[in-house]
N, CA, C and O atoms as a GROMACS GRO file, in nm:
protein
  620
    1MET      N    1   3.576  15.043  -2.620
    1MET     CA    2   3.457  15.126  -2.625
    1MET      C    3   3.364  15.073  -2.736
    1MET      O    4   3.410  15.039  -2.845
    2LYS      N    5   3.236  15.068  -2.706
    2LYS     CA    6   3.139  15.024  -2.805
    2LYS      C    7   3.103  15.137  -2.900
    2LYS      O    8   3.113  15.255  -2.866
    3ASN      N    9   3.061  15.098  -3.019
    3ASN     CA   10   3.007  15.197  -3.110
    3ASN      C   11   2.858  15.170  -3.128
    3ASN      O   12   2.803  15.076  -3.070
    4PHE      N   13   2.793  15.252  -3.208
    4PHE     CA   14   2.648  15.244  -3.225
    4PHE      C   15   2.603  15.106  -3.274
    4PHE      O   16   2.510  15.049  -3.219
    5LEU      N   17   2.670  15.053  -3.376
    5LEU     CA   18   2.628  14.924  -3.431
    5LEU      C   19   2.654  14.809  -3.335
    5LEU      O   20   2.580  14.711  -3.336
    6THR      N   21   2.758  14.820  -3.251
    6THR     CA   22   2.784  14.718  -3.150
    6THR      C   23   2.674  14.721  -3.044
    6THR      O   24   2.629  14.616  -2.997
    7LEU      N   25   2.631  14.839  -3.008
    7LEU     CA   26   2.521  14.854  -2.913
    7LEU      C   27   2.394  14.790  -2.968
    7LEU      O   28   2.323  14.720  -2.895
    8ILE      N   29   2.365  14.813  -3.094
    8ILE     CA   30   2.248  14.752  -3.159
    8ILE      C   31   2.263  14.600  -3.157
    8ILE      O   32   2.169  14.529  -3.120
    9SER      N   33   2.378  14.551  -3.196
    9SER     CA   34   2.404  14.407  -3.200
    9SER      C   35   2.384  14.343  -3.063
    9SER      O   36   2.328  14.234  -3.053
   10ASP      N   37   2.430  14.409  -2.960
   10ASP     CA   38   2.413  14.357  -2.824
   10ASP      C   39   2.265  14.343  -2.788
   10ASP      O   40   2.226  14.247  -2.720
   11CYS      N   41   2.184  14.436  -2.831
   11CYS     CA   42   2.039  14.432  -2.801
   11CYS      C   43   1.967  14.322  -2.878
   11CYS      O   44   1.863  14.274  -2.833
   12LEU      N   45   2.022  14.282  -2.992
   12LEU     CA   46   1.955  14.181  -3.074
   12LEU      C   47   1.948  14.045  -3.007
   12LEU      O   48   1.872  13.958  -3.050
   13GLY      N   49   2.027  14.024  -2.902
   13GLY     CA   50   2.017  13.900  -2.826
   13GLY      C   51   1.884  13.888  -2.754
   13GLY      O   52   1.837  13.778  -2.725
   14ASP      N   53   1.823  14.003  -2.723
   14ASP     CA   54   1.696  14.005  -2.649
   14ASP      C   55   1.577  14.046  -2.735
   14ASP      O   56   1.462  14.025  -2.695
   15VAL      N   57   1.603  14.103  -2.850
   15VAL     CA   58   1.496  14.163  -2.931
   15VAL      C   59   1.480  14.087  -3.062
   15VAL      O   60   1.577  14.062  -3.134
   16GLY      N   61   1.357  14.051  -3.093
   16GLY     CA   62   1.328  13.991  -3.222
   16GLY      C   63   1.306  14.098  -3.327
   16GLY      O   64   1.271  14.212  -3.296
   17GLU      N   65   1.327  14.059  -3.452
   17GLU     CA   66   1.303  14.149  -3.564
   17GLU      C   67   1.212  14.080  -3.664
   17GLU      O   68   1.215  13.957  -3.679
   18ILE      N   69   1.130  14.160  -3.731
   18ILE     CA   70   1.048  14.108  -3.839
   18ILE      C   71   1.075  14.191  -3.964
   18ILE      O   72   1.118  14.306  -3.955
   19MET      N   73   1.049  14.132  -4.077
   19MET     CA   74   1.068  14.201  -4.205
   19MET      C   75   0.939  14.273  -4.244
   19MET      O   76   0.833  14.243  -4.189
   20PRO      N   77   0.947  14.368  -4.336
   20PRO     CA   78   0.826  14.442  -4.376
   20PRO      C   79   0.710  14.352  -4.420
   20PRO      O   80   0.595  14.379  -4.386
   21TRP      N   81   0.739  14.245  -4.496
   21TRP     CA   82   0.630  14.157  -4.540
   21TRP      C   83   0.568  14.084  -4.422
   21TRP      O   84   0.449  14.050  -4.426
   22ASP      N   85   0.647  14.058  -4.315
   22ASP     CA   86   0.591  13.997  -4.194
   22ASP      C   87   0.495  14.093  -4.126
   22ASP      O   88   0.389  14.053  -4.078
   23LEU      N   89   0.534  14.221  -4.121
   23LEU     CA   90   0.446  14.322  -4.060
   23LEU      C   91   0.317  14.334  -4.138
   23LEU      O   92   0.209  14.344  -4.079
   24ASP      N   93   0.326  14.332  -4.269
   24ASP     CA   94   0.207  14.338  -4.353
   24ASP      C   95   0.112  14.223  -4.318
   24ASP      O   96  -0.008  14.244  -4.302
   25GLU      N   97   0.166  14.101  -4.305
   25GLU     CA   98   0.084  13.984  -4.269
   25GLU      C   99   0.028  13.996  -4.128
   25GLU      O  100  -0.088  13.963  -4.105
   26ARG      N  101   0.108  14.044  -4.034
   26ARG     CA  102   0.064  14.056  -3.895
   26ARG      C  103  -0.048  14.160  -3.881
   26ARG      O  104  -0.140  14.143  -3.802
   27LEU      N  105  -0.038  14.267  -3.959
   27LEU     CA  106  -0.143  14.369  -3.956
   27LEU      C  107  -0.276  14.310  -4.001
   27LEU      O  108  -0.381  14.342  -3.945
   28GLU      N  109  -0.272  14.225  -4.103
   28GLU     CA  110  -0.395  14.160  -4.150
   28GLU      C  111  -0.449  14.063  -4.048
   28GLU      O  112  -0.570  14.055  -4.028
   29ALA      N  113  -0.360  13.989  -3.982
   29ALA     CA  114  -0.401  13.887  -3.887
   29ALA      C  115  -0.441  13.943  -3.751
   29ALA      O  116  -0.522  13.882  -3.680
   30ASN      N  117  -0.386  14.058  -3.714
   30ASN     CA  118  -0.410  14.113  -3.580
   30ASN      C  119  -0.440  14.262  -3.588
   30ASN      O  120  -0.349  14.344  -3.584
   31PRO      N  121  -0.569  14.298  -3.598
   31PRO     CA  122  -0.603  14.440  -3.605
   31PRO      C  123  -0.569  14.518  -3.477
   31PRO      O  124  -0.569  14.641  -3.478
   32ASP      N  125  -0.540  14.447  -3.368
   32ASP     CA  126  -0.505  14.512  -3.242
   32ASP      C  127  -0.355  14.540  -3.231
   32ASP      O  128  -0.310  14.599  -3.133
   33LEU      N  129  -0.278  14.499  -3.331
   33LEU     CA  130  -0.133  14.521  -3.330
   33LEU      C  131  -0.105  14.672  -3.319
   33LEU      O  132  -0.170  14.753  -3.385
   34LEU      N  133  -0.010  14.706  -3.237
   34LEU     CA  134   0.028  14.847  -3.218
   34LEU      C  135   0.163  14.872  -3.282
   34LEU      O  136   0.262  14.805  -3.250
   35ILE      N  137   0.167  14.968  -3.373
   35ILE     CA  138   0.294  15.010  -3.434
   35ILE      C  139   0.339  15.136  -3.361
   35ILE      O  140   0.267  15.237  -3.357
   36VAL      N  141   0.457  15.130  -3.303
   36VAL     CA  142   0.515  15.243  -3.231
   36VAL      C  143   0.630  15.298  -3.313
   36VAL      O  144   0.729  15.229  -3.337
   37ASP      N  145   0.616  15.422  -3.356
   37ASP     CA  146   0.717  15.491  -3.437
   37ASP      C  147   0.801  15.576  -3.344
   37ASP      O  148   0.750  15.670  -3.282
   38VAL      N  149   0.930  15.544  -3.333
   38VAL     CA  150   1.016  15.613  -3.236
   38VAL      C  151   1.104  15.722  -3.299
   38VAL      O  152   1.202  15.767  -3.238
   39ARG      N  153   1.070  15.763  -3.419
   39ARG     CA  154   1.145  15.872  -3.483
   39ARG      C  155   1.105  16.006  -3.422
   39ARG      O  156   1.018  16.012  -3.336
   40GLU      N  157   1.169  16.110  -3.467
   40GLU     CA  158   1.138  16.245  -3.420
   40GLU      C  159   1.010  16.295  -3.486
   40GLU      O  160   0.974  16.248  -3.594
   41PRO      N  161   0.939  16.389  -3.422
   41PRO     CA  162   0.813  16.439  -3.479
   41PRO      C  163   0.825  16.489  -3.623
   41PRO      O  164   0.735  16.464  -3.703
   42TYR      N  165   0.934  16.558  -3.658
   42TYR     CA  166   0.946  16.608  -3.795
   42TYR      C  167   0.957  16.492  -3.895
   42TYR      O  168   0.911  16.504  -4.008
   43GLU      N  169   1.018  16.380  -3.853
   43GLU     CA  170   1.028  16.263  -3.941
   43GLU      C  171   0.891  16.199  -3.959
   43GLU      O  172   0.852  16.161  -4.069
   44TYR      N  173   0.820  16.187  -3.848
   44TYR     CA  174   0.686  16.128  -3.850
   44TYR      C  175   0.592  16.212  -3.936
   44TYR      O  176   0.513  16.158  -4.014
   45ASP      N  177   0.599  16.344  -3.922
   45ASP     CA  178   0.514  16.433  -4.001
   45ASP      C  179   0.540  16.418  -4.150
   45ASP      O  180   0.447  16.429  -4.231
   46ALA      N  181   0.665  16.395  -4.188
   46ALA     CA  182   0.699  16.380  -4.329
   46ALA      C  183   0.635  16.255  -4.388
   46ALA      O  184   0.580  16.259  -4.498
   47MET      N  185   0.642  16.144  -4.314
   47MET     CA  186   0.581  16.019  -4.360
   47MET      C  187   0.586  15.914  -4.249
   47MET      O  188   0.682  15.905  -4.174
   48HIS      N  189   0.479  15.836  -4.242
   48HIS     CA  190   0.469  15.730  -4.142
   48HIS      C  191   0.366  15.625  -4.187
   48HIS      O  192   0.294  15.645  -4.284
   49ILE      N  193   0.362  15.515  -4.115
   49ILE     CA  194   0.261  15.413  -4.141
   49ILE      C  195   0.131  15.462  -4.078
   49ILE      O  196   0.127  15.498  -3.961
   50GLU      N  197   0.026  15.463  -4.158
   50GLU     CA  198  -0.104  15.510  -4.109
   50GLU      C  199  -0.145  15.432  -3.985
   50GLU      O  200  -0.137  15.309  -3.983
   51GLY      N  201  -0.188  15.504  -3.883
   51GLY     CA  202  -0.233  15.442  -3.758
   51GLY      C  203  -0.123  15.415  -3.658
   51GLY      O  204  -0.150  15.369  -3.547
   52SER      N  205   0.002  15.443  -3.695
   52SER     CA  206   0.112  15.422  -3.601
   52SER      C  207   0.109  15.529  -3.493
   52SER      O  208   0.057  15.639  -3.513
   53LEU      N  209   0.166  15.495  -3.379
   53LEU     CA  210   0.169  15.584  -3.263
   53LEU      C  211   0.308  15.646  -3.253
   53LEU      O  212   0.407  15.574  -3.242
   54LEU      N  213   0.316  15.778  -3.256
   54LEU     CA  214   0.443  15.847  -3.243
   54LEU      C  215   0.485  15.853  -3.097
   54LEU      O  216   0.413  15.908  -3.014
   55VAL      N  217   0.601  15.796  -3.067
   55VAL     CA  218   0.662  15.803  -2.934
   55VAL      C  219   0.811  15.824  -2.956
   55VAL      O  220   0.886  15.727  -2.965
   56PRO      N  221   0.856  15.950  -2.966
   56PRO     CA  222   0.997  15.974  -2.992
   56PRO      C  223   1.089  15.899  -2.896
   56PRO      O  224   1.060  15.888  -2.777
   57ARG      N  225   1.197  15.848  -2.948
   57ARG     CA  226   1.292  15.767  -2.870
   57ARG      C  227   1.335  15.838  -2.741
   57ARG      O  228   1.357  15.772  -2.639
   58GLY      N  229   1.347  15.968  -2.745
   58GLY     CA  230   1.393  16.043  -2.628
   58GLY      C  231   1.299  16.041  -2.509
   58GLY      O  232   1.342  16.068  -2.397
   59ILE      N  233   1.171  16.010  -2.531
   59ILE     CA  234   1.076  16.007  -2.419
   59ILE      C  235   1.015  15.868  -2.400
   59ILE      O  236   0.924  15.850  -2.318
   60LEU      N  237   1.063  15.771  -2.473
   60LEU     CA  238   1.001  15.639  -2.476
   60LEU      C  239   0.979  15.579  -2.337
   60LEU      O  240   0.867  15.540  -2.303
   61GLU      N  241   1.083  15.573  -2.257
   61GLU     CA  242   1.072  15.503  -2.129
   61GLU      C  243   0.969  15.568  -2.037
   61GLU      O  244   0.892  15.498  -1.972
   62SER      N  245   0.966  15.701  -2.031
   62SER     CA  246   0.866  15.766  -1.945
   62SER      C  247   0.727  15.761  -2.009
   62SER      O  248   0.627  15.763  -1.938
   63ALA      N  249   0.720  15.755  -2.141
   63ALA     CA  250   0.591  15.743  -2.209
   63ALA      C  251   0.526  15.607  -2.181
   63ALA      O  252   0.404  15.593  -2.191
   64CYS      N  253   0.608  15.508  -2.147
   64CYS     CA  254   0.561  15.371  -2.119
   64CYS      C  255   0.509  15.354  -1.977
   64CYS      O  256   0.461  15.247  -1.941
   65GLU      N  257   0.518  15.457  -1.896
   65GLU     CA  258   0.483  15.448  -1.754
   65GLU      C  259   0.378  15.553  -1.716
   65GLU      O  260   0.372  15.660  -1.776
   66TRP      N  261   0.298  15.522  -1.615
   66TRP     CA  262   0.203  15.619  -1.561
   66TRP      C  263   0.279  15.726  -1.483
   66TRP      O  264   0.393  15.705  -1.441
   67ASP      N  265   0.215  15.839  -1.465
   67ASP     CA  266   0.260  15.945  -1.374
   67ASP      C  267   0.376  16.030  -1.425
   67ASP      O  268   0.451  16.086  -1.346
   68TYR      N  269   0.392  16.038  -1.556
   68TYR     CA  270   0.492  16.128  -1.616
   68TYR      C  271   0.422  16.220  -1.715
   68TYR      O  272   0.319  16.184  -1.772
   69GLU      N  273   0.478  16.336  -1.736
   69GLU     CA  274   0.421  16.428  -1.834
   69GLU      C  275   0.420  16.366  -1.974
   69GLU      O  276   0.337  16.402  -2.057
   70GLU      N  277   0.512  16.275  -1.999
   70GLU     CA  278   0.521  16.211  -2.131
   70GLU      C  279   0.434  16.086  -2.143
   70GLU      O  280   0.426  16.027  -2.250
   71THR      N  281   0.368  16.046  -2.035
   71THR     CA  282   0.286  15.924  -2.035
   71THR      C  283   0.189  15.923  -2.153
   71THR      O  284   0.116  16.020  -2.177
   72ILE      N  285   0.189  15.811  -2.226
   72ILE     CA  286   0.093  15.790  -2.334
   72ILE      C  287   0.008  15.669  -2.293
   72ILE      O  288   0.052  15.555  -2.305
   73PRO      N  289  -0.114  15.694  -2.245
   73PRO     CA  290  -0.196  15.586  -2.191
   73PRO      C  291  -0.208  15.464  -2.282
   73PRO      O  292  -0.201  15.350  -2.235
   74GLU      N  293  -0.227  15.485  -2.412
   74GLU     CA  294  -0.239  15.369  -2.503
   74GLU      C  295  -0.114  15.282  -2.498
   74GLU      O  296  -0.123  15.160  -2.505
   75LEU      N  297   0.002  15.344  -2.485
   75LEU     CA  298   0.127  15.270  -2.478
   75LEU      C  299   0.141  15.199  -2.344
   75LEU      O  300   0.180  15.082  -2.340
   76VAL      N  301   0.110  15.266  -2.235
   76VAL     CA  302   0.120  15.206  -2.102
   76VAL      C  303   0.034  15.080  -2.095
   76VAL      O  304   0.074  14.980  -2.035
   77LYS      N  305  -0.083  15.085  -2.155
   77LYS     CA  306  -0.178  14.972  -2.150
   77LYS      C  307  -0.144  14.860  -2.249
   77LYS      O  308  -0.213  14.759  -2.253
   78ALA      N  309  -0.038  14.877  -2.328
   78ALA     CA  310  -0.008  14.782  -2.436
   78ALA      C  311   0.091  14.673  -2.398
   78ALA      O  312   0.144  14.605  -2.486
   79ARG      N  313   0.118  14.654  -2.272
   79ARG     CA  314   0.221  14.558  -2.231
   79ARG      C  315   0.192  14.414  -2.276
   79ARG      O  316   0.284  14.334  -2.290
   80GLU      N  317   0.066  14.382  -2.297
   80GLU     CA  318   0.032  14.246  -2.340
   80GLU      C  319  -0.012  14.241  -2.486
   80GLU      O  320  -0.044  14.133  -2.537
   81ARG      N  321  -0.014  14.356  -2.554
   81ARG     CA  322  -0.048  14.359  -2.697
   81ARG      C  323   0.074  14.324  -2.781
   81ARG      O  324   0.187  14.330  -2.735
   82GLU      N  325   0.049  14.288  -2.904
   82GLU     CA  326   0.157  14.271  -3.000
   82GLU      C  327   0.201  14.410  -3.044
   82GLU      O  328   0.120  14.490  -3.090
   83VAL      N  329   0.330  14.439  -3.028
   83VAL     CA  330   0.385  14.571  -3.059
   83VAL      C  331   0.501  14.556  -3.157
   83VAL      O  332   0.589  14.472  -3.139
   84VAL      N  333   0.499  14.638  -3.261
   84VAL     CA  334   0.611  14.644  -3.355
   84VAL      C  335   0.664  14.787  -3.350
   84VAL      O  336   0.590  14.883  -3.373
   85VAL      N  337   0.793  14.799  -3.320
   85VAL     CA  338   0.857  14.929  -3.311
   85VAL      C  339   0.927  14.958  -3.443
   85VAL      O  340   0.997  14.873  -3.498
   86VAL      N  341   0.906  15.081  -3.494
   86VAL     CA  342   0.964  15.119  -3.623
   86VAL      C  343   1.043  15.249  -3.610
   86VAL      O  344   1.016  15.333  -3.523
   87CYS      N  345   1.141  15.263  -3.699
   87CYS     CA  346   1.217  15.387  -3.714
   87CYS      C  347   1.256  15.397  -3.861
   87CYS      O  348   1.198  15.328  -3.944
   88ARG      N  349   1.350  15.480  -3.894
   88ARG     CA  350   1.388  15.499  -4.034
   88ARG      C  351   1.457  15.376  -4.092
   88ARG      O  352   1.421  15.329  -4.200
   89SER      N  353   1.557  15.322  -4.019
   89SER     CA  354   1.638  15.214  -4.076
   89SER      C  355   1.637  15.084  -3.997
   89SER      O  356   1.693  14.984  -4.042
   90GLY      N  357   1.575  15.084  -3.880
   90GLY     CA  358   1.569  14.962  -3.800
   90GLY      C  359   1.670  14.956  -3.688
   90GLY      O  360   1.684  14.852  -3.623
   91TYR      N  361   1.742  15.065  -3.662
   91TYR     CA  362   1.840  15.066  -3.554
   91TYR      C  363   1.782  15.123  -3.425
   91TYR      O  364   1.788  15.058  -3.320
   92ARG      N  365   1.726  15.244  -3.431
   92ARG     CA  366   1.665  15.302  -3.311
   92ARG      C  367   1.555  15.213  -3.258
   92ARG      O  368   1.535  15.204  -3.137
   93SER      N  369   1.485  15.146  -3.350
   93SER     CA  370   1.374  15.060  -3.307
   93SER      C  371   1.424  14.940  -3.228
   93SER      O  372   1.354  14.893  -3.139
   94VAL      N  373   1.543  14.890  -3.257
   94VAL     CA  374   1.601  14.781  -3.179
   94VAL      C  375   1.628  14.828  -3.036
   94VAL      O  376   1.594  14.759  -2.940
   95LEU      N  377   1.688  14.946  -3.023
   95LEU     CA  378   1.714  15.001  -2.889
   95LEU      C  379   1.584  15.023  -2.813
   95LEU      O  380   1.574  14.993  -2.694
   96ALA      N  381   1.484  15.076  -2.883
   96ALA     CA  382   1.355  15.103  -2.820
   96ALA      C  383   1.286  14.973  -2.778
   96ALA      O  384   1.234  14.964  -2.667
   97ALA      N  385   1.287  14.873  -2.864
   97ALA     CA  386   1.224  14.745  -2.831
   97ALA      C  387   1.294  14.680  -2.712
   97ALA      O  388   1.229  14.619  -2.627
   98SER      N  389   1.426  14.694  -2.704
   98SER     CA  390   1.501  14.640  -2.590
   98SER      C  391   1.456  14.707  -2.460
   98SER      O  392   1.434  14.640  -2.359
   99SER      N  393   1.442  14.839  -2.462
   99SER     CA  394   1.394  14.911  -2.343
   99SER      C  395   1.253  14.866  -2.306
   99SER      O  396   1.223  14.844  -2.189
  100MET      N  397   1.168  14.852  -2.407
  100MET     CA  398   1.029  14.813  -2.380
  100MET      C  399   1.022  14.673  -2.321
  100MET      O  400   0.940  14.647  -2.233
  101LYS      N  401   1.106  14.582  -2.368
  101LYS     CA  402   1.108  14.447  -2.310
  101LYS      C  403   1.147  14.456  -2.161
  101LYS      O  404   1.087  14.389  -2.077
  102LYS      N  405   1.247  14.538  -2.131
  102LYS     CA  406   1.290  14.554  -1.992
  102LYS      C  407   1.181  14.616  -1.906
  102LYS      O  408   1.177  14.594  -1.785
  103LEU      N  409   1.092  14.692  -1.969
  103LEU     CA  410   0.981  14.755  -1.897
  103LEU      C  411   0.856  14.667  -1.893
  103LEU      O  412   0.750  14.712  -1.849
  104GLY      N  413   0.866  14.543  -1.940
  104GLY     CA  414   0.757  14.448  -1.924
  104GLY      C  415   0.668  14.427  -2.045
  104GLY      O  416   0.564  14.361  -2.033
  105PHE      N  417   0.704  14.481  -2.160
  105PHE     CA  418   0.626  14.455  -2.281
  105PHE      C  419   0.659  14.314  -2.328
  105PHE      O  420   0.775  14.281  -2.353
  106GLN      N  421   0.556  14.231  -2.338
  106GLN     CA  422   0.576  14.088  -2.360
  106GLN      C  423   0.590  14.048  -2.506
  106GLN      O  424   0.658  13.950  -2.536
  107HIS      N  425   0.528  14.121  -2.596
  107HIS     CA  426   0.526  14.082  -2.737
  107HIS      C  427   0.572  14.198  -2.824
  107HIS      O  428   0.494  14.251  -2.904
  108VAL      N  429   0.697  14.238  -2.808
  108VAL     CA  430   0.749  14.354  -2.881
  108VAL      C  431   0.864  14.309  -2.970
  108VAL      O  432   0.952  14.235  -2.927
  109VAL      N  433   0.862  14.356  -3.094
  109VAL     CA  434   0.970  14.329  -3.190
  109VAL      C  435   1.001  14.459  -3.265
  109VAL      O  436   0.927  14.557  -3.256
  110SER      N  437   1.112  14.456  -3.336
  110SER     CA  438   1.155  14.570  -3.416
  110SER      C  439   1.136  14.538  -3.564
  110SER      O  440   1.149  14.423  -3.605
  111LEU      N  441   1.104  14.641  -3.642
  111LEU     CA  442   1.092  14.624  -3.787
  111LEU      C  443   1.232  14.635  -3.849
  111LEU      O  444   1.288  14.744  -3.859
  112LYS      N  445   1.285  14.520  -3.890
  112LYS     CA  446   1.417  14.518  -3.955
  112LYS      C  447   1.407  14.596  -4.086
  112LYS      O  448   1.310  14.582  -4.160
  113THR      N  449   1.504  14.676  -4.114
  113THR     CA  450   1.514  14.766  -4.229
  113THR      C  451   1.428  14.891  -4.213
  113THR      O  452   1.434  14.979  -4.298
  114GLY      N  453   1.349  14.900  -4.108
  114GLY     CA  454   1.272  15.020  -4.078
  114GLY      C  455   1.176  15.062  -4.187
  114GLY      O  456   1.137  14.982  -4.272
  115LEU      N  457   1.138  15.189  -4.182
  115LEU     CA  458   1.045  15.241  -4.282
  115LEU      C  459   1.109  15.248  -4.419
  115LEU      O  460   1.039  15.249  -4.520
  116ARG      N  461   1.239  15.254  -4.424
  116ARG     CA  462   1.308  15.248  -4.553
  116ARG      C  463   1.276  15.115  -4.622
  116ARG      O  464   1.243  15.113  -4.740
  117GLY      N  465   1.285  15.005  -4.548
  117GLY     CA  466   1.251  14.874  -4.602
  117GLY      C  467   1.103  14.859  -4.631
  117GLY      O  468   1.064  14.796  -4.729
  118TRP      N  469   1.020  14.918  -4.545
  118TRP     CA  470   0.875  14.918  -4.566
  118TRP      C  471   0.843  14.983  -4.701
  118TRP      O  472   0.762  14.933  -4.778
  119ASN      N  473   0.908  15.095  -4.727
  119ASN     CA  474   0.888  15.165  -4.854
  119ASN      C  475   0.945  15.084  -4.972
  119ASN      O  476   0.884  15.079  -5.078
  120ASP      N  477   1.060  15.020  -4.952
  120ASP     CA  478   1.117  14.935  -5.057
  120ASP      C  479   1.022  14.822  -5.094
  120ASP      O  480   1.017  14.778  -5.209
  121TYR      N  481   0.946  14.775  -4.995
  121TYR     CA  482   0.846  14.670  -5.016
  121TYR      C  483   0.717  14.729  -5.075
  121TYR      O  484   0.619  14.659  -5.098
  122GLU      N  485   0.722  14.860  -5.099
  122GLU     CA  486   0.612  14.936  -5.160
  122GLU      C  487   0.483  14.930  -5.078
  122GLU      O  488   0.373  14.918  -5.132
  123GLN      N  489   0.501  14.940  -4.947
  123GLN     CA  490   0.387  14.948  -4.857
  123GLN      C  491   0.354  15.095  -4.833
  123GLN      O  492   0.441  15.181  -4.845
  124PRO      N  493   0.228  15.124  -4.801
  124PRO     CA  494   0.184  15.264  -4.795
  124PRO      C  495   0.240  15.343  -4.676
  124PRO      O  496   0.254  15.293  -4.564
  125LEU      N  497   0.271  15.467  -4.706
  125LEU     CA  498   0.309  15.567  -4.606
  125LEU      C  499   0.221  15.688  -4.630
  125LEU      O  500   0.179  15.716  -4.742
  126VAL      N  501   0.193  15.760  -4.522
  126VAL     CA  502   0.113  15.882  -4.533
  126VAL      C  503   0.188  15.997  -4.469
  126VAL      O  504   0.277  15.976  -4.386
  127ASP      N  505   0.152  16.119  -4.508
  127ASP     CA  506   0.214  16.236  -4.448
  127ASP      C  507   0.131  16.285  -4.330
  127ASP      O  508   0.034  16.220  -4.290
  128LYS      N  509   0.169  16.400  -4.276
  128LYS     CA  510   0.102  16.457  -4.159
  128LYS      C  511  -0.047  16.475  -4.181
  128LYS      O  512  -0.126  16.459  -4.087
  129ALA      N  513  -0.087  16.509  -4.303
  129ALA     CA  514  -0.228  16.532  -4.336
  129ALA      C  515  -0.302  16.402  -4.369
  129ALA      O  516  -0.422  16.405  -4.396
  130GLY      N  517  -0.231  16.290  -4.367
  130GLY     CA  518  -0.293  16.162  -4.400
  130GLY      C  519  -0.297  16.131  -4.548
  130GLY      O  520  -0.361  16.035  -4.591
  131LYS      N  521  -0.227  16.214  -4.627
  131LYS     CA  522  -0.223  16.192  -4.772
  131LYS      C  523  -0.114  16.091  -4.805
  131LYS      O  524  -0.007  16.091  -4.743
  132PRO      N  525  -0.140  16.003  -4.903
  132PRO     CA  526  -0.038  15.905  -4.943
  132PRO      C  527   0.091  15.972  -4.990
  132PRO      O  528   0.090  16.077  -5.054
  133VAL      N  529   0.202  15.908  -4.956
  133VAL     CA  530   0.333  15.953  -5.000
  133VAL      C  531   0.378  15.860  -5.112
  133VAL      O  532   0.372  15.738  -5.098
  134GLU      N  533   0.422  15.917  -5.222
  134GLU     CA  534   0.469  15.838  -5.336
  134GLU      C  535   0.597  15.763  -5.299
  134GLU      O  536   0.680  15.814  -5.224
  135VAL      N  537   0.613  15.642  -5.351
  135VAL     CA  538   0.730  15.559  -5.324
  135VAL      C  539   0.859  15.635  -5.358
  135VAL      O  540   0.955  15.631  -5.281
  136GLU      N  541   0.862  15.703  -5.472
  136GLU     CA  542   0.982  15.775  -5.514
  136GLU      C  543   1.016  15.889  -5.418
  136GLU      O  544   1.133  15.916  -5.390
  137GLN      N  545   0.912  15.957  -5.369
  137GLN     CA  546   0.934  16.065  -5.274
  137GLN      C  547   0.995  16.009  -5.146
  137GLN      O  548   1.087  16.068  -5.089
  138ALA      N  549   0.944  15.895  -5.100
  138ALA     CA  550   0.997  15.832  -4.980
  138ALA      C  551   1.140  15.783  -5.004
  138ALA      O  552   1.225  15.795  -4.916
  139ASP      N  553   1.167  15.728  -5.123
  139ASP     CA  554   1.304  15.684  -5.156
  139ASP      C  555   1.401  15.800  -5.137
  139ASP      O  556   1.506  15.784  -5.074
  140ASP      N  557   1.366  15.915  -5.191
  140ASP     CA  558   1.452  16.032  -5.179
  140ASP      C  559   1.469  16.072  -5.032
  140ASP      O  560   1.579  16.103  -4.988
  141TYR      N  561   1.359  16.072  -4.958
  141TYR     CA  562   1.363  16.112  -4.817
  141TYR      C  563   1.453  16.018  -4.736
  141TYR      O  564   1.528  16.063  -4.649
  142PHE      N  565   1.444  15.888  -4.763
  142PHE     CA  566   1.519  15.790  -4.685
  142PHE      C  567   1.664  15.772  -4.731
  142PHE      O  568   1.738  15.698  -4.667
  143THR      N  569   1.705  15.836  -4.839
  143THR     CA  570   1.843  15.828  -4.885
  143THR      C  571   1.930  15.916  -4.794
  143THR      O  572   1.905  16.036  -4.782
  144PRO      N  573   2.032  15.856  -4.731
  144PRO     CA  574   2.116  15.935  -4.640
  144PRO      C  575   2.183  16.052  -4.712
  144PRO      O  576   2.227  16.040  -4.826
  145LYS      N  577   2.188  16.164  -4.644
  145LYS     CA  578   2.249  16.285  -4.698
  145LYS      C  579   2.348  16.338  -4.594
  145LYS      O  580   2.318  16.433  -4.520
  146LEU      N  581   2.465  16.275  -4.589
  146LEU     CA  582   2.564  16.313  -4.490
  146LEU      C  583   2.647  16.432  -4.538
  146LEU      O  584   2.687  16.441  -4.654
  147ARG      N  585   2.671  16.522  -4.444
  147ARG     CA  586   2.762  16.634  -4.472
  147ARG      C  587   2.906  16.584  -4.456
  147ARG      O  588   2.928  16.484  -4.387
  148PRO      N  589   3.001  16.649  -4.516
  148PRO     CA  590   3.141  16.606  -4.502
  148PRO      C  591   3.187  16.599  -4.356
  148PRO      O  592   3.265  16.510  -4.320
  149ASP      N  593   3.140  16.690  -4.272
  149ASP     CA  594   3.183  16.690  -4.132
  149ASP      C  595   3.123  16.575  -4.052
  149ASP      O  596   3.163  16.554  -3.937
  150GLN      N  597   3.028  16.500  -4.107
  150GLN     CA  598   2.969  16.386  -4.040
  150GLN      C  599   3.039  16.254  -4.073
  150GLN      O  600   3.010  16.151  -4.012
  151LEU      N  601   3.130  16.258  -4.168
  151LEU     CA  602   3.201  16.137  -4.211
  151LEU      C  603   3.323  16.115  -4.123
  151LEU      O  604   3.380  16.209  -4.069
  152SER      N  605   3.362  15.988  -4.108
  152SER     CA  606   3.481  15.953  -4.031
  152SER      C  607   3.603  16.024  -4.088
  152SER      O  608   3.619  16.031  -4.210
  153PRO      N  609   3.687  16.077  -4.002
  153PRO     CA  610   3.810  16.140  -4.051
  153PRO      C  611   3.897  16.038  -4.123
  153PRO      O  612   3.905  15.922  -4.081
  154LYS      N  613   3.961  16.079  -4.230
  154LYS     CA  614   4.053  15.993  -4.304
  154LYS      C  615   4.187  15.991  -4.231
  154LYS      O  616   4.236  16.094  -4.185
  155PRO      N  617   4.247  15.871  -4.221
  155PRO     CA  618   4.377  15.862  -4.149
  155PRO      C  619   4.489  15.934  -4.222
  155PRO      O  620   4.603  15.935  -4.174
   0.00000   0.00000   0.00000
């Protein structure tokens, strides 16, 4: 049986990844680049890259197609645009980029290390109101806070 990280690893055969500094350079070089944030709405509201498009992972595939309630026209039309998919740590974005490639997106990659790495590189994040988020505030937000019942049982 596969686990989550094995599933991610399997997708990396088809999906490219870029580092936060690469995204910074690509944004400067290509103003038409589309950043797709596949986190949940509450995560996006807390902090995101300004101008990114929220497409929660749970509706991604139907959001990429016409004729669904989840259809996002800007996303459907982006099959030939440069697309960078982001999430918190860079795992969900790999799965999302893999799905998007299968759906015909030609220039899609995942942001390795996710928004956590973007923040570590001290790149700007904004909240729901568009106000800048302090690096330290984002550090705290991105620090995992697992409950005891979420940890692997001890043998």
